[in-house]
DRENLUM-763675 format. One record per residue: residue in three letters; x, y, z of N, C-alpha, C in turn. Coordinates in nm, 4 decimals, decimal comma. Last residue first. Example, Ala and Ser with C-alpha at 12.3 -4.5 7.8 and 13.67 -1.06 7.14 Angstrom:
BEGIN
<r type="SER" n_c1="1,2850" n_c2="-0,2250" n_c3="0,7080" ca_c1="1,3670" ca_c2="-0,1060" ca_c3="0,7140" c_c1="1,2900" c_c2="0,0030" c_c3="0,7870"/>
<r type="ALA" n_c1="1,3190" n_c2="-0,5690" n_c3="0,7800" ca_c1="1,2300" ca_c2="-0,4500" ca_c3="0,7800" c_c1="1,3200" c_c2="-0,3300" c_c3="0,7800"/>
END
This chain:
BEGIN
<r type="ILE" n_c1="-10,1980" n_c2="20,9560" n_c3="-5,4809" ca_c1="-10,2745" ca_c2="21,0553" ca_c3="-5,5467" c_c1="-10,3465" c_c2="20,9995" c_c3="-5,6615"/>
<r type="PRO" n_c1="-10,0709" n_c2="20,8412" n_c3="-5,1667" ca_c1="-10,1264" ca_c2="20,8144" ca_c3="-5,2942" c_c1="-10,2131" c_c2="20,9278" c_c3="-5,3475"/>
<r type="ILE" n_c1="-9,7660" n_c2="20,9423" n_c3="-5,0339" ca_c1="-9,9102" ca_c2="20,9684" ca_c3="-5,0270" c_c1="-9,9710" c_c2="20,9374" c_c3="-5,1613"/>
<r type="ASP" n_c1="-9,4928" n_c2="20,9277" n_c3="-5,0440" ca_c1="-9,5629" ca_c2="20,8075" ca_c3="-4,9925" c_c1="-9,7136" c_c2="20,8282" c_c3="-4,9846"/>
<r type="ARG" n_c1="-9,4122" n_c2="21,1781" n_c3="-5,1416" ca_c1="-9,3850" ca_c2="21,0580" ca_c3="-5,2244" c_c1="-9,4676" c_c2="20,9356" c_c3="-5,1769"/>
<r type="MET" n_c1="-9,4224" n_c2="21,4203" n_c3="-5,0171" ca_c1="-9,5454" ca_c2="21,3578" ca_c3="-5,0532" c_c1="-9,5305" c_c2="21,2278" c_c3="-5,1274"/>
<r type="ASP" n_c1="-9,2673" n_c2="21,5688" n_c3="-4,7423" ca_c1="-9,2469" ca_c2="21,4902" ca_c3="-4,8626" c_c1="-9,3694" c_c2="21,4097" c_c3="-4,8956"/>
<r type="PRO" n_c1="-9,3604" n_c2="21,7088" n_c3="-4,5216" ca_c1="-9,2568" ca_c2="21,7684" ca_c3="-4,6022" c_c1="-9,2341" c_c2="21,6988" c_c3="-4,7329"/>
<r type="GLY" n_c1="-9,7186" n_c2="21,6409" n_c3="-4,5393" ca_c1="-9,5892" ca_c2="21,6465" ca_c3="-4,4741" c_c1="-9,4828" c_c2="21,7059" c_c3="-4,5642"/>
<r type="PRO" n_c1="-10,0663" n_c2="21,6102" n_c3="-4,4944" ca_c1="-9,9556" ca_c2="21,6638" ca_c3="-4,5668" c_c1="-9,8274" c_c2="21,6713" c_c3="-4,4830"/>
<r type="HIS" n_c1="-10,2671" n_c2="21,3570" n_c3="-4,4705" ca_c1="-10,1861" ca_c2="21,4299" ca_c3="-4,3785" c_c1="-10,0624" c_c2="21,4848" c_c3="-4,4565"/>
<r type="ARG" n_c1="-10,4155" n_c2="21,2807" n_c3="-4,7023" ca_c1="-10,4788" ca_c2="21,2959" ca_c3="-4,5751" c_c1="-10,3918" c_c2="21,3843" c_c3="-4,4807"/>
<r type="GLY" n_c1="-10,4416" n_c2="21,3638" n_c3="-5,0214" ca_c1="-10,3368" ca_c2="21,3457" ca_c3="-4,9199" c_c1="-10,3944" c_c2="21,3792" c_c3="-4,7848"/>
<r type="ILE" n_c1="-10,6577" n_c2="21,3173" n_c3="-5,1940" ca_c1="-10,5311" ca_c2="21,3547" ca_c3="-5,2470" c_c1="-10,4198" c_c2="21,3322" c_c3="-5,1471"/>
<r type="VAL" n_c1="-10,8737" n_c2="21,2707" n_c3="-5,0238" ca_c1="-10,8303" ca_c2="21,1659" ca_c3="-5,1190" c_c1="-10,6917" c_c2="21,1911" c_c3="-5,1673"/>
<r type="LYS" n_c1="-10,8878" n_c2="21,5136" n_c3="-4,8878" ca_c1="-10,8641" ca_c2="21,3933" ca_c3="-4,8113" c_c1="-10,8153" c_c2="21,2776" c_c3="-4,9011"/>
<r type="LEU" n_c1="-10,9497" n_c2="21,6877" n_c3="-5,1030" ca_c1="-10,8168" ca_c2="21,6973" ca_c3="-5,0350" c_c1="-10,7844" c_c2="21,5762" c_c3="-4,9490"/>
<r type="THR" n_c1="-11,2096" n_c2="21,5928" n_c3="-5,1429" ca_c1="-11,1090" ca_c2="21,5759" ca_c3="-5,2486" c_c1="-10,9686" c_c2="21,5874" c_c3="-5,1883"/>
<r type="GLU" n_c1="-11,3390" n_c2="21,6793" n_c3="-4,9128" ca_c1="-11,3330" ca_c2="21,5383" ca_c3="-4,9421" c_c1="-11,2218" c_c2="21,5080" c_c3="-5,0473"/>
<r type="LEU" n_c1="-11,3111" n_c2="21,9609" n_c3="-4,9439" ca_c1="-11,2506" ca_c2="21,8927" ca_c3="-4,8260" c_c1="-11,2382" c_c2="21,7419" c_c3="-4,8529"/>
<r type="LEU" n_c1="-11,4541" n_c2="22,0045" n_c3="-5,1858" ca_c1="-11,3145" ca_c2="22,0368" ca_c3="-5,1745" c_c1="-11,2459" c_c2="21,9618" c_c3="-5,0602"/>
<r type="ARG" n_c1="-11,7079" n_c2="21,9199" n_c3="-5,1037" ca_c1="-11,6429" ca_c2="21,8535" ca_c3="-5,2138" c_c1="-11,4950" c_c2="21,8817" c_c3="-5,2115"/>
<r type="GLU" n_c1="-11,7676" n_c2="22,1128" n_c3="-4,9049" ca_c1="-11,7536" ca_c2="21,9693" ca_c3="-4,8690" c_c1="-11,6812" c_c2="21,8905" c_c3="-4,9784"/>
<r type="VAL" n_c1="-11,7837" n_c2="22,3360" n_c3="-5,0699" ca_c1="-11,6810" ca_c2="22,3313" ca_c3="-4,9653" c_c1="-11,6590" c_c2="22,1862" c_c3="-4,9278"/>
<r type="LEU" n_c1="-12,0051" n_c2="22,2737" n_c3="-5,2241" ca_c1="-11,8752" ca_c2="22,2890" ca_c3="-5,2848" c_c1="-11,7628" c_c2="22,2831" c_c3="-5,1860"/>
<r type="GLU" n_c1="-12,1992" n_c2="22,2665" n_c3="-5,0218" ca_c1="-12,1710" ca_c2="22,1453" ca_c3="-5,0990" c_c1="-12,0346" c_c2="22,1529" c_c3="-5,1644"/>
<r type="GLY" n_c1="-12,2149" n_c2="22,5331" n_c3="-4,9445" ca_c1="-12,1645" ca_c2="22,4328" ca_c3="-4,8503" c_c1="-12,1263" c_c2="22,3008" c_c3="-4,9191"/>
<r type="THR" n_c1="-12,1109" n_c2="22,7291" n_c3="-5,2297" ca_c1="-12,2105" ca_c2="22,6671" ca_c3="-5,1394" c_c1="-12,1416" c_c2="22,5696" c_c3="-5,0404"/>
<r type="HIS" n_c1="-12,0241" n_c2="23,0386" n_c3="-5,3667" ca_c1="-11,9804" ca_c2="22,9085" ca_c3="-5,3199" c_c1="-12,0829" c_c2="22,8607" c_c3="-5,2208"/>
<r type="GLY" n_c1="-12,1023" n_c2="23,2971" n_c3="-5,4334" ca_c1="-12,1556" ca_c2="23,1836" ca_c3="-5,5105" c_c1="-12,1155" c_c2="23,0499" c_c3="-5,4646"/>
<r type="ALA" n_c1="-11,9627" n_c2="23,4745" n_c3="-5,2923" ca_c1="-12,0984" ca_c2="23,4469" ca_c3="-5,2455" c_c1="-12,1603" c_c2="23,3315" c_c3="-5,3218"/>
<r type="THR" n_c1="-11,6316" n_c2="23,3250" n_c3="-5,2796" ca_c1="-11,7290" ca_c2="23,4268" ca_c3="-5,3299" c_c1="-11,8658" c_c2="23,3855" c_c3="-5,2750"/>
<r type="PHE" n_c1="-11,2909" n_c2="23,2643" n_c3="-5,1915" ca_c1="-11,4338" ca_c2="23,2475" ca_c3="-5,1690" c_c1="-11,5134" c_c2="23,3623" c_c3="-5,2301"/>
<r type="GLY" n_c1="-11,0098" n_c2="23,0855" n_c3="-5,3044" ca_c1="-11,0829" ca_c2="23,2076" ca_c3="-5,2937" c_c1="-11,2305" c_c2="23,1841" c_c3="-5,2762"/>
<r type="LEU" n_c1="-10,7111" n_c2="22,9390" n_c3="-5,2250" ca_c1="-10,8551" ca_c2="22,9117" ca_c3="-5,2286" c_c1="-10,9277" c_c2="23,0417" c_c3="-5,2031"/>
<r type="ARG" n_c1="-10,4157" n_c2="22,8669" n_c3="-5,3534" ca_c1="-10,4942" ca_c2="22,9916" ca_c3="-5,3186" c_c1="-10,6432" c_c2="22,9565" c_c3="-5,3382"/>
<r type="LEU" n_c1="-10,1561" n_c2="22,6768" n_c3="-5,2206" ca_c1="-10,2772" ca_c2="22,6801" ca_c3="-5,2997" c_c1="-10,3556" c_c2="22,8016" c_c3="-5,2548"/>
<r type="LEU" n_c1="-9,8029" n_c2="22,7673" n_c3="-5,2090" ca_c1="-9,9363" ca_c2="22,7456" ca_c3="-5,1520" c_c1="-10,0438" c_c2="22,7327" c_c3="-5,2620"/>
<r type="SER" n_c1="-9,4618" n_c2="22,7814" n_c3="-5,0952" ca_c1="-9,5605" ca_c2="22,7652" ca_c3="-5,2043" c_c1="-9,6996" c_c2="22,7233" c_c3="-5,1470"/>
<r type="GLU" n_c1="-9,2498" n_c2="22,8337" n_c3="-4,9243" ca_c1="-9,3857" ca_c2="22,8737" ca_c3="-4,8878" c_c1="-9,4859" c_c2="22,8671" c_c3="-4,9993"/>
<r type="GLY" n_c1="-9,0018" n_c2="22,7894" n_c3="-5,0233" ca_c1="-9,0416" ca_c2="22,7068" ca_c3="-4,9160" c_c1="-9,1822" c_c2="22,7345" c_c3="-4,8665"/>
<r type="ALA" n_c1="-8,9350" n_c2="23,1322" n_c3="-5,1031" ca_c1="-8,9030" ca_c2="22,9894" ca_c3="-5,1192" c_c1="-8,9424" c_c2="22,9124" c_c3="-5,0013"/>
<r type="PRO" n_c1="-9,2203" n_c2="23,3608" n_c3="-5,0818" ca_c1="-9,0842" ca_c2="23,3161" ca_c3="-5,0482" c_c1="-9,0595" c_c2="23,1702" c_c3="-5,0758"/>
<r type="VAL" n_c1="-9,4226" n_c2="23,4125" n_c3="-5,3811" ca_c1="-9,4095" ca_c2="23,3884" ca_c3="-5,2355" c_c1="-9,2651" c_c2="23,3480" c_c3="-5,2055"/>
<r type="SER" n_c1="-9,3524" n_c2="23,4709" n_c3="-5,6398" ca_c1="-9,4709" ca_c2="23,5368" ca_c3="-5,5819" c_c1="-9,4775" c_c2="23,5216" c_c3="-5,4290"/>
<r type="PRO" n_c1="-9,1481" n_c2="23,3362" n_c3="-5,7694" ca_c1="-9,1094" ca_c2="23,4446" ca_c3="-5,6799" c_c1="-9,2302" c_c2="23,5175" c_c3="-5,6161"/>
<r type="PRO" n_c1="-9,2710" n_c2="23,0664" n_c3="-5,5816" ca_c1="-9,1732" ca_c2="23,1700" ca_c3="-5,5932" c_c1="-9,1633" c_c2="23,2124" c_c3="-5,7392"/>
<r type="ARG" n_c1="-9,6299" n_c2="23,0115" n_c3="-5,6340" ca_c1="-9,4950" ca_c2="22,9684" ca_c3="-5,6131" c_c1="-9,3986" c_c2="23,0862" c_c3="-5,6185"/>
<r type="ILE" n_c1="-9,9501" n_c2="22,9030" n_c3="-5,6067" ca_c1="-9,8695" ca_c2="23,0246" ca_c3="-5,5980" c_c1="-9,7276" c_c2="22,9806" c_c3="-5,5515"/>
<r type="SER" n_c1="-10,1949" n_c2="22,7358" n_c3="-5,7918" ca_c1="-10,0717" ca_c2="22,7218" ca_c3="-5,7127" c_c1="-9,9976" c_c2="22,8577" c_c3="-5,7222"/>
<r type="PRO" n_c1="-10,5546" n_c2="22,7525" n_c3="-5,7694" ca_c1="-10,4277" ca_c2="22,7897" ca_c3="-5,8332" c_c1="-10,3097" c_c2="22,7738" c_c3="-5,7358"/>
<r type="ALA" n_c1="-10,7941" n_c2="22,5583" n_c3="-5,7796" ca_c1="-10,7139" ca_c2="22,5981" ca_c3="-5,6672" c_c1="-10,5736" c_c2="22,6323" c_c3="-5,7230"/>
<r type="TRP" n_c1="-11,0896" n_c2="22,4462" n_c3="-5,8881" ca_c1="-10,9915" ca_c2="22,5443" ca_c3="-5,9215" c_c1="-10,9253" c_c2="22,5938" c_c3="-5,7964"/>
<r type="ILE" n_c1="-11,1882" n_c2="22,1208" n_c3="-5,9543" ca_c1="-11,1751" ca_c2="22,2221" ca_c3="-5,8454" c_c1="-11,0614" c_c2="22,3146" c_c3="-5,8800"/>
<r type="GLY" n_c1="-11,2066" n_c2="21,9005" n_c3="-6,1165" ca_c1="-11,3010" ca_c2="22,0060" ca_c3="-6,1329" c_c1="-11,2989" c_c2="22,1149" c_c3="-6,0243"/>
<r type="ARG" n_c1="-11,0098" n_c2="21,7121" n_c3="-6,0983" ca_c1="-11,1354" ca_c2="21,6824" ca_c3="-6,0313" c_c1="-11,2368" c_c2="21,7930" c_c3="-6,0331"/>
<r type="ASP" n_c1="-10,7962" n_c2="21,8386" n_c3="-6,2103" ca_c1="-10,8521" ca_c2="21,7185" ca_c3="-6,2767" c_c1="-10,9835" c_c2="21,6753" c_c3="-6,2190"/>
<r type="ARG" n_c1="-10,7595" n_c2="22,0274" n_c3="-6,0030" ca_c1="-10,8146" ca_c2="22,0722" ca_c3="-6,1340" c_c1="-10,8727" c_c2="21,9555" c_c3="-6,2124"/>
<r type="LEU" n_c1="-10,6395" n_c2="21,8598" n_c3="-5,8150" ca_c1="-10,7668" ca_c2="21,9277" ca_c3="-5,7872" c_c1="-10,8380" c_c2="21,9673" c_c3="-5,9142"/>
<r type="LYS" n_c1="-10,4013" n_c2="21,7920" n_c3="-5,9503" ca_c1="-10,4970" ca_c2="21,6871" ca_c3="-5,9128" c_c1="-10,6403" c_c2="21,7448" c_c3="-5,8770"/>
<r type="SER" n_c1="-10,2873" n_c2="22,0467" n_c3="-5,9678" ca_c1="-10,3213" ca_c2="21,9786" ca_c3="-6,0880" c_c1="-10,4223" c_c2="21,8683" c_c3="-6,0579"/>
<r type="SER" n_c1="-10,2409" n_c2="22,1043" n_c3="-5,7008" ca_c1="-10,3222" ca_c2="22,1942" ca_c3="-5,7778" c_c1="-10,3768" c_c2="22,1222" c_c3="-5,9014"/>
<r type="ILE" n_c1="-10,0622" n_c2="21,8979" n_c3="-5,6393" ca_c1="-10,1945" ca_c2="21,8985" ca_c3="-5,5781" c_c1="-10,2875" c_c2="21,9900" c_c3="-5,6541"/>
<r type="GLU" n_c1="-9,8453" n_c2="21,9757" n_c3="-5,8081" ca_c1="-9,9051" ca_c2="21,8446" ca_c3="-5,8202" c_c1="-10,0434" c_c2="21,8452" c_c3="-5,7586"/>
<r type="MET" n_c1="-9,7797" n_c2="22,2302" n_c3="-5,7177" ca_c1="-9,8244" ca_c2="22,2118" ca_c3="-5,8626" c_c1="-9,8986" c_c2="22,0822" c_c3="-5,8725"/>
<r type="THR" n_c1="-9,6933" n_c2="22,1642" n_c3="-5,4600" ca_c1="-9,8040" ca_c2="22,2584" ca_c3="-5,4819" c_c1="-9,8649" c_c2="22,2397" c_c3="-5,6200"/>
<r type="ARG" n_c1="-9,4725" n_c2="22,0078" n_c3="-5,5153" ca_c1="-9,5860" ca_c2="21,9509" ca_c3="-5,4404" c_c1="-9,7149" c_c2="22,0331" c_c3="-5,4650"/>
<r type="GLU" n_c1="-9,3098" n_c2="22,1964" n_c3="-5,6388" ca_c1="-9,3491" ca_c2="22,0709" ca_c3="-5,7087" c_c1="-9,4727" c_c2="22,0114" c_c3="-5,6420"/>
<r type="PRO" n_c1="-9,2638" n_c2="22,3942" n_c3="-5,4443" ca_c1="-9,3379" ca_c2="22,4271" ca_c3="-5,5652" c_c1="-9,3907" c_c2="22,3016" c_c3="-5,6419"/>
<r type="SER" n_c1="-9,3081" n_c2="22,3023" n_c3="-5,0997" ca_c1="-9,2380" ca_c2="22,2931" ca_c3="-5,2260" c_c1="-9,3222" c_c2="22,3293" c_c3="-5,3440"/>
<r type="GLY" n_c1="-9,5410" n_c2="22,4227" n_c3="-4,9084" ca_c1="-9,3943" ca_c2="22,4264" ca_c3="-4,9054" c_c1="-9,3328" c_c2="22,4241" c_c3="-5,0446"/>
<r type="LEU" n_c1="-9,8118" n_c2="22,4605" n_c3="-4,8703" ca_c1="-9,7611" ca_c2="22,3247" ca_c3="-4,8935" c_c1="-9,6052" c_c2="22,3154" c_c3="-4,8907"/>
<r type="ILE" n_c1="-10,0747" n_c2="22,6231" n_c3="-4,7300" ca_c1="-9,9358" ca_c2="22,6287" ca_c3="-4,7490" c_c1="-9,8779" c_c2="22,4868" c_c3="-4,7555"/>
<r type="VAL" n_c1="-10,3460" n_c2="22,7429" n_c3="-4,8552" ca_c1="-10,3069" ca_c2="22,6120" ca_c3="-4,8042" c_c1="-10,1579" c_c2="22,6017" c_c3="-4,8366"/>
<r type="PRO" n_c1="-10,5266" n_c2="23,0433" n_c3="-4,7865" ca_c1="-10,4090" ca_c2="22,9781" ca_c3="-4,8379" c_c1="-10,3890" c_c2="22,8416" c_c3="-4,7790"/>
<r type="VAL" n_c1="-10,8164" n_c2="23,1800" n_c3="-4,8694" ca_c1="-10,7682" ca_c2="23,0826" ca_c3="-4,7752" c_c1="-10,6489" c_c2="23,0153" c_c3="-4,8357"/>
<r type="ILE" n_c1="-10,9538" n_c2="23,4932" n_c3="-4,8982" ca_c1="-10,8539" ca_c2="23,4018" ca_c3="-4,9605" c_c1="-10,8055" c_c2="23,3123" c_c3="-4,8491"/>
<r type="GLN" n_c1="-11,0921" n_c2="23,6659" n_c3="-4,7533" ca_c1="-11,1705" ca_c2="23,5632" ca_c3="-4,8190" c_c1="-11,0836" c_c2="23,4683" c_c3="-4,8915"/>
<r type="SER" n_c1="-10,8606" n_c2="23,6976" n_c3="-4,4753" ca_c1="-10,9388" ca_c2="23,7500" ca_c3="-4,5863" c_c1="-11,0222" c_c2="23,6376" c_c3="-4,6453"/>
<r type="GLU" n_c1="-10,6784" n_c2="23,6348" n_c3="-4,2898" ca_c1="-10,8176" ca_c2="23,6466" ca_c3="-4,2406" c_c1="-10,9059" c_c2="23,7052" c_c3="-4,3527"/>
<r type="SER" n_c1="-10,3862" n_c2="23,4261" n_c3="-4,2657" ca_c1="-10,4700" ca_c2="23,5152" ca_c3="-4,3407" c_c1="-10,6140" c_c2="23,5175" c_c3="-4,2838"/>
<r type="ARG" n_c1="-10,2031" n_c2="23,2584" n_c3="-4,1520" ca_c1="-10,2728" ca_c2="23,3524" ca_c3="-4,0621" c_c1="-10,3653" c_c2="23,4472" c_c3="-4,1351"/>
<r type="GLY" n_c1="-10,2050" n_c2="22,9094" n_c3="-4,2626" ca_c1="-10,1447" ca_c2="23,0382" ca_c3="-4,2323" c_c1="-10,2288" c_c2="23,1266" c_c3="-4,1424"/>
<r type="THR" n_c1="-10,3021" n_c2="22,6599" n_c3="-4,3009" ca_c1="-10,3729" ca_c2="22,7704" ca_c3="-4,3688" c_c1="-10,3175" c_c2="22,9051" c_c3="-4,3320"/>
<r type="ASP" n_c1="-10,1905" n_c2="22,3419" n_c3="-4,3339" ca_c1="-10,1464" ca_c2="22,4738" ca_c3="-4,2811" c_c1="-10,2170" c_c2="22,5822" c_c3="-4,3629"/>
<r type="TRP" n_c1="-10,3733" n_c2="22,0469" n_c3="-4,2520" ca_c1="-10,3292" ca_c2="22,1400" ca_c3="-4,3569" c_c1="-10,2980" c_c2="22,2731" c_c3="-4,2936"/>
<r type="GLY" n_c1="-10,4859" n_c2="21,8664" n_c3="-4,0715" ca_c1="-10,3395" ca_c2="21,8787" ca_c3="-4,0780" c_c1="-10,2873" c_c2="21,9715" c_c3="-4,1836"/>
<r type="GLU" n_c1="-10,7496" n_c2="21,8622" n_c3="-4,0302" ca_c1="-10,6989" ca_c2="21,7582" ca_c3="-4,1205" c_c1="-10,5489" c_c2="21,7625" c_c3="-4,1304"/>
<r type="THR" n_c1="-10,7822" n_c2="22,0910" n_c3="-3,8832" ca_c1="-10,8119" ca_c2="21,9631" ca_c3="-3,8194" c_c1="-10,7526" c_c2="21,8464" c_c3="-3,8999"/>
<r type="ALA" n_c1="-10,7395" n_c2="22,2760" n_c3="-4,0834" ca_c1="-10,6436" ca_c2="22,2633" ca_c3="-3,9771" c_c1="-10,6607" c_c2="22,1317" c_c3="-3,9021"/>
<r type="LEU" n_c1="-10,9786" n_c2="22,2417" n_c3="-4,2337" ca_c1="-10,8434" ca_c2="22,2107" ca_c3="-4,2960" c_c1="-10,7423" c_c2="22,1901" c_c3="-4,1853"/>
<r type="ARG" n_c1="-11,1575" n_c2="22,3294" n_c3="-4,0463" ca_c1="-11,1636" ca_c2="22,1920" ca_c3="-4,0888" c_c1="-11,0328" c_c2="22,1487" c_c3="-4,1599"/>
<r type="GLY" n_c1="-11,0899" n_c2="22,5986" n_c3="-4,0202" ca_c1="-11,0886" ca_c2="22,5099" ca_c3="-3,9019" c_c1="-11,0837" c_c2="22,3643" c_c3="-3,9467"/>
<r type="ARG" n_c1="-11,1282" n_c2="22,6914" n_c3="-4,2867" ca_c1="-11,0011" ca_c2="22,7006" ca_c3="-4,2167" c_c1="-10,9860" c_c2="22,6044" c_c3="-4,1019"/>
<r type="LEU" n_c1="-11,4055" n_c2="22,6385" n_c3="-4,3244" ca_c1="-11,3034" ca_c2="22,5710" ca_c3="-4,4030" c_c1="-11,1674" c_c2="22,5737" c_c3="-4,3365"/>
<r type="ASN" n_c1="-11,5146" n_c2="22,8184" n_c3="-4,1370" ca_c1="-11,5414" ca_c2="22,6751" ca_c3="-4,1284" c_c1="-11,4353" c_c2="22,5943" c_c3="-4,2044"/>
<r type="TYR" n_c1="-11,4238" n_c2="23,0597" n_c3="-4,2447" ca_c1="-11,3725" ca_c2="23,0174" ca_c3="-4,1134" c_c1="-11,4014" c_c2="22,8669" c_c3="-4,0857"/>
<r type="GLN" n_c1="-11,5600" n_c2="23,0548" n_c3="-4,5002" ca_c1="-11,4145" ca_c2="23,0750" ca_c3="-4,4902" c_c1="-11,3604" c_c2="23,0264" c_c3="-4,3531"/>
<r type="PHE" n_c1="-11,8259" n_c2="23,0248" n_c3="-4,4361" ca_c1="-11,7563" ca_c2="22,9251" ca_c3="-4,5173" c_c1="-11,6065" c_c2="22,9364" c_c3="-4,4986"/>
<r type="LEU" n_c1="-11,8668" n_c2="23,2624" n_c3="-4,2857" ca_c1="-11,8906" ca_c2="23,1289" ca_c3="-4,2228" c_c1="-11,8176" c_c2="23,0205" c_c3="-4,3035"/>
<r type="ALA" n_c1="-11,8061" n_c2="23,4613" n_c3="-4,4752" ca_c1="-11,7282" ca_c2="23,4482" ca_c3="-4,3530" c_c1="-11,7400" c_c2="23,3090" c_c3="-4,2894"/>
<r type="GLN" n_c1="-12,0111" n_c2="23,4251" n_c3="-4,6620" ca_c1="-11,8693" ca_c2="23,4105" ca_c3="-4,7002" c_c1="-11,7833" c_c2="23,3866" c_c3="-4,5756"/>
<r type="ILE" n_c1="-12,2359" n_c2="23,4822" n_c3="-4,4980" ca_c1="-12,2222" ca_c2="23,3510" ca_c3="-4,5583" c_c1="-12,0748" c_c2="23,3261" c_c3="-4,5982"/>
<r type="THR" n_c1="-12,1803" n_c2="23,7515" n_c3="-4,4403" ca_c1="-12,1879" ca_c2="23,6519" ca_c3="-4,3351" c_c1="-12,1717" c_c2="23,5148" c_c3="-4,3872"/>
<r type="TRP" n_c1="-12,1948" n_c2="23,8734" n_c3="-4,6931" ca_c1="-12,0706" ca_c2="23,8787" ca_c3="-4,6183" c_c1="-12,0700" c_c2="23,7669" c_c3="-4,5075"/>
<r type="ILE" n_c1="-12,4668" n_c2="23,8225" n_c3="-4,7486" ca_c1="-12,3604" ca_c2="23,7691" ca_c3="-4,8327" c_c1="-12,2311" c_c2="23,7619" c_c3="-4,7578"/>
<r type="LYS" n_c1="-12,5846" n_c2="23,9747" n_c3="-4,5430" ca_c1="-12,6146" ca_c2="23,8308" ca_c3="-4,5564" c_c1="-12,5043" c_c2="23,7626" c_c3="-4,6366"/>
<r type="HIS" n_c1="-12,4952" n_c2="24,2350" n_c3="-4,6021" ca_c1="-12,4622" ca_c2="24,1699" ca_c3="-4,4712" c_c1="-12,4789" c_c2="24,0223" c_c3="-4,4790"/>
<r type="PHE" n_c1="-12,6168" n_c2="24,2771" n_c3="-4,8512" ca_c1="-12,4680" ca_c2="24,2769" ca_c3="-4,8425" c_c1="-12,4272" c_c2="24,2086" c_c3="-4,7114"/>
<r type="LEU" n_c1="-12,8852" n_c2="24,2648" n_c3="-4,7755" ca_c1="-12,8320" ca_c2="24,1723" ca_c3="-4,8697" c_c1="-12,6787" c_c2="24,1596" c_c3="-4,8572"/>
<r type="ARG" n_c1="-12,9020" n_c2="24,4875" n_c3="-4,6003" ca_c1="-12,9305" ca_c2="24,3545" ca_c3="-4,5556" c_c1="-12,8723" c_c2="24,2450" c_c3="-4,6409"/>
<r type="ARG" n_c1="-12,8308" n_c2="24,6914" n_c3="-4,7851" ca_c1="-12,7512" ca_c2="24,6677" ca_c3="-4,6622" c_c1="-12,7721" c_c2="24,5309" c_c3="-4,6109"/>
<r type="TRP" n_c1="-13,0391" n_c2="24,6735" n_c3="-4,9703" ca_c1="-12,9050" ca_c2="24,6501" ca_c3="-5,0117" c_c1="-12,8114" c_c2="24,6194" c_c3="-4,8917"/>
<r type="THR" n_c1="-13,2507" n_c2="24,7448" n_c3="-4,8001" ca_c1="-13,2522" ca_c2="24,6107" ca_c3="-4,8663" c_c1="-13,1101" c_c2="24,5779" c_c3="-4,9117"/>
<r type="ASN" n_c1="-13,1940" n_c2="25,0032" n_c3="-4,7299" ca_c1="-13,1837" ca_c2="24,8995" ca_c3="-4,6283" c_c1="-13,1819" c_c2="24,7603" c_c3="-4,6891"/>
<r type="LYS" n_c1="-13,2529" n_c2="25,1401" n_c3="-4,9719" ca_c1="-13,1172" ca_c2="25,1327" ca_c3="-4,9183" c_c1="-13,0992" c_c2="25,0203" c_c3="-4,8174"/>
<r type="PRO" n_c1="-13,4926" n_c2="24,9775" n_c3="-5,1820" ca_c1="-13,4556" ca_c2="25,0692" ca_c3="-5,0770" c_c1="-13,3168" c_c2="25,0397" c_c3="-5,0248"/>
<r type="CYS" n_c1="-13,5066" n_c2="24,9432" n_c3="-5,5195" ca_c1="-13,4595" ca_c2="24,8714" ca_c3="-5,4015" c_c1="-13,4189" c_c2="24,9664" c_c3="-5,2939"/>
<r type="CYS" n_c1="-13,5778" n_c2="25,1143" n_c3="-5,7213" ca_c1="-13,6648" ca_c2="25,0011" ca_c3="-5,6938" c_c1="-13,6284" c_c2="24,9240" c_c3="-5,5720"/>
<r type="VAL" n_c1="-13,3858" n_c2="25,3103" n_c3="-5,7000" ca_c1="-13,5226" ca_c2="25,3540" ca_c3="-5,7177" c_c1="-13,6162" c_c2="25,2341" c_c3="-5,6799"/>
<r type="ALA" n_c1="-13,1424" n_c2="25,1876" n_c3="-5,7071" ca_c1="-13,1863" ca_c2="25,2412" ca_c3="-5,5771" c_c1="-13,3329" c_c2="25,2877" c_c3="-5,5856"/>
<r type="CYS" n_c1="-13,0866" n_c2="25,1336" n_c3="-5,9686" ca_c1="-13,1540" ca_c2="25,0301" ca_c3="-5,8934" c_c1="-13,2080" c_c2="25,0825" c_c3="-5,7588"/>
<r type="ASP" n_c1="-12,9291" n_c2="25,3423" n_c3="-6,0626" ca_c1="-13,0724" ca_c2="25,3434" ca_c3="-6,0877" c_c1="-13,1536" c_c2="25,2436" c_c3="-6,0026"/>
<r type="GLY" n_c1="-12,6718" n_c2="25,3018" n_c3="-5,8270" ca_c1="-12,7291" ca_c2="25,3708" ca_c3="-5,9393" c_c1="-12,8781" c_c2="25,3646" c_c3="-5,9452"/>
<r type="GLY" n_c1="-12,5248" n_c2="25,1597" n_c3="-5,6505" ca_c1="-12,6003" ca_c2="25,2731" ca_c3="-5,5946" c_c1="-12,6719" c_c2="25,3509" c_c3="-5,7020"/>
<r type="TYR" n_c1="-12,4167" n_c2="24,9415" n_c3="-5,7826" ca_c1="-12,4741" ca_c2="24,9227" ca_c3="-5,6502" c_c1="-12,5545" c_c2="25,0403" c_c3="-5,6019"/>
<r type="GLY" n_c1="-12,4949" n_c2="24,9261" n_c3="-6,1383" ca_c1="-12,4072" ca_c2="24,9288" ca_c3="-6,0186" c_c1="-12,4846" c_c2="24,9194" c_c3="-5,8925"/>
<r type="ARG" n_c1="-12,7765" n_c2="24,9882" n_c3="-6,2736" ca_c1="-12,6403" ca_c2="25,0311" ca_c3="-6,3047" c_c1="-12,5630" c_c2="25,0335" c_c3="-6,1710"/>
<r type="MET" n_c1="-13,0570" n_c2="24,8696" n_c3="-6,3960" ca_c1="-12,9645" ca_c2="24,8391" ca_c3="-6,2844" c_c1="-12,8248" c_c2="24,8797" c_c3="-6,3259"/>
END
């Protein structure tokens, strides 16, 4: 098996690859859009991105670092993106999707975000973490 169109094409017909790719893309899209909708329902700002990257815009770099750290402490990788990578006031968590993510992982992320801060606002001092 060398890559997507190499020697494996001998044992896997082209349509099999197309069906597999379509299935993986569909699963990723469902997780991504389901997560966006559920995050928005909980009051999190996910911006306008339509890629497999789901941003959670938090505003301040300090707040973003704190939430990213709390997620990491709970086994969830959500890197923080801060200035100068994004404009001041638009620091965010970068949630990336792959075909390896499951519904259970998405649920765990959502539940953990609820514990960390149910309703994000401009100041997180009064939200227990």
